[in-house]
C-alpha positions in Angstrom: 81.8 41.5 -1.9 81.8 43.1 1.6 79.9 46.3 2.2 79.7 49.0 4.8 77.3 52.0 4.8 78.3 55.0 6.9 75.7 57.8 7.7 77.0 61.0 9.3 75.2 64.2 10.4 77.6 66.9 9.4 78.5 70.5 10.1 78.1 71.1 6.4 77.4 68.0 4.4 78.1 69.3 0.9 81.5 70.9 1.8 82.6 67.9 3.9 81.6 65.4 1.1 83.4 67.5 -1.5 86.6 67.6 0.7 86.5 63.7 0.9 85.7 63.1 -2.7 89.3 63.2 -4.1 90.2 60.2 -1.8 87.1 58.2 -2.8 87.8 55.0 -4.9 85.5 53.6 -7.6 84.1 51.2 -4.9 82.8 54.1 -2.8 79.5 56.0 -3.4 78.6 59.1 -1.5 75.3 61.0 -1.3 74.4 64.1 0.6 70.9 65.0 1.7 70.9 68.3 3.7 73.8 68.0 6.1 73.7 64.2 6.2 76.4 62.3 4.3 75.9 58.7 3.4 78.8 56.7 2.0 78.7 53.1 0.9 82.1 51.3 0.7 82.7 47.9 -0.9 85.8 45.7 -0.8 86.5 42.0 -1.7 87.8 41.1 1.7 86.8 42.1 5.3 90.3 43.3 6.1 90.3 45.6 3.1 86.9 47.0 4.1 88.1 47.6 7.6 91.1 49.5 6.4 89.0 51.6 4.0 86.4 52.4 6.7 89.3 53.4 9.1 90.8 55.7 6.5 87.4 57.2 5.6 86.5 57.9 9.3 89.9 59.6 9.9 89.5 61.8 6.8 85.9 62.5 7.7 86.9 63.6 11.2 89.6 66.0 9.8 87.2 67.5 7.3 84.5 68.0 10.0 87.0 69.7 12.3 88.2 72.0 9.5 84.6 73.0 8.6 83.7 73.7 12.3 86.9 75.8 12.7 86.0 77.8 9.5 82.4 78.2 10.7 83.6 79.4 14.1 86.1 81.8 12.5 83.4 83.2 10.2 81.0 83.6 13.0 83.6 85.5 15.1 84.7 87.6 12.2 81.0 88.6 11.5 80.5 89.4 15.1 83.4 91.9 15.1 82.7 93.4 11.7 
């Protein structure tokens, strides 16, 4: 079994991890501690692991971007209220 562990400091770990959870497979395990997300991925072959890591990183990037935009919008909204 091939394994990769990804550790990411996040804009909001719990929200980002929850956004990624529907795409997780049984071979993926994610934990959140504060705003740090740690995901372990396992696959039988290196090529499959690489594909899964690539997909995960793209999804993570999108989720992080959305959380940052929402946080910026909330901050701007509260500044004008």
